[in-house]
N, C-alpha and C positions, 0 to 999 in steps of 0.2 A: 280509335274504339275503347272506349272504357275496359276494363276486366270484367271480369264476372264478379257480381253480388253472389256473396257465400250462399245467400237466400233464394237466388234465382231457380225456379224451377225447372230442369233440363227434360226436354220431350224422353219419353222412352220408346217412342215410334214415331216415324214421318213418313208419311204413305202420301204417295202421289195420284190422285184421281184423275187419269188426263181426260177421261170422257167427261166429267161434269166439270174439270178443269179446277178444282180443289186440293191444295195441300192438308192434310189432316195431321193432326199433331197430338198425340197422346200422353197424358202425363201420368206419373205412377200414382197419383191420388185418384185415378179414374176418370178424371176429366179429361174429353178432346176436344179438339176445336177445328173448324174448316175454315181454312183462310184461301177465297178465291184468288187465281192465278193474278187477274186483274189487281186486285188488293194489293199484293206483295209487290207488282211491279210498278203502279203508280205511287207507293210508299217506300220505295229503296230509299235504302241509306246512303246511297252512293250520292259521290260530288256530283256526280251529271243530273240528279235529278235534286240534291239539298242544294246544291250550290257551296259557295264557302264563306257563308255569313248570312245573318236574317234577308229576306227582301230578295236574295239570288237564288232561289228556289226553280226550278223550271217544272211548271205543271205537265202532268204527263197526261195524254190523251190518246183515244185511239187504240187501248189497249185490251180493249172487253174479249179480243178473239187470242189475245197472248197465250202461249203454250209454256207450261215449265218445261224443259227439256232435260234438266238435270240437276242435280243437287251436290255439291262439292264440299266435303268436310273442310273447316278452317282449323286448323289445331284440334282442341276440344271444348271450343267454345262457340263456335260460330258455323255457318254454315253459306255457301256462295250458291246461289240460285242461276242457273243460265237459262234465258229466257229466248223465247224463238224468235225476239225482234233483234236479238246478236247482245242485248244488254246482258251484261256478266259482271260488274263491278261492285255489285252491291254485297258487302259482309253483313251477314244478317247474324248478328250475337243471341246467344238463348236470351238473355234478358230483352232484346228488342223484340224478338219474334213473340215471347211472350205477353208484352206490354200490346203487341199488336192482336195476340189474342182477346186479352180481357177489355181492350179497347176499343175493339173492333166496328162496332155501331159507331160510338163518336169518332172514330177516326174516318169512317166512311162518310158521315155527314159532313164533316170538316172538308174531305175533299169535294165533295159534290157542292157546298158551299161555294169554296174558293172558286170551282168551273162555273158556276152562276156569276160570281162575282166580276170573273174574268169574260164573260160574255161567250162562254165555250161549251161545247157539250162533249160527253165523254166519248163520243165516237168521232169529234171531231181529229183529222189528222194531225201527226206532231208537226210544228210549224206553221201551222195557220194561223195568219194574224189575229188577235183578239179583237173583238168589236168595239171593247170598252177601254177607251185610250185614257191613260194616265190613273186610273185606279189601282187596286193592288198593291202590294206592298213597295216600300221604297219608290214610288213614285212609277210602276210598272217597268223598271230596269231589270235586268238579269233574266231576259228573254233571250237565248241564242237561237238565231235562225241559221 
């Protein structure tokens, strides 16, 4: 985890909207962003999701209904969300969260593109075999079953 860039905006408020499944981040310039729990979960910076190198990512699916059950502070530079599926190893630094906020649409489209490329639906259960054999990054390796 890189340290914080001194220019990284730090959210002044973090609000969990459980009914609509979004995390609302408020910044001191008055801007607010709403990040769906599913979006946060599938883009977790954890090694479990990211892998340990290019092409080692594990595409996350079936997370539409995931709940964010807790947010634990990590030092004064990050938070660690706890998700209802048991995932709690992602450390989301303020700069990573801000990046998710400002690039939300592009990142979501990229995620949907990766799903399409893998022949998966975002509601597919995790661990389902992908229909597309051998496409994807790194020749389709890095899928843990």
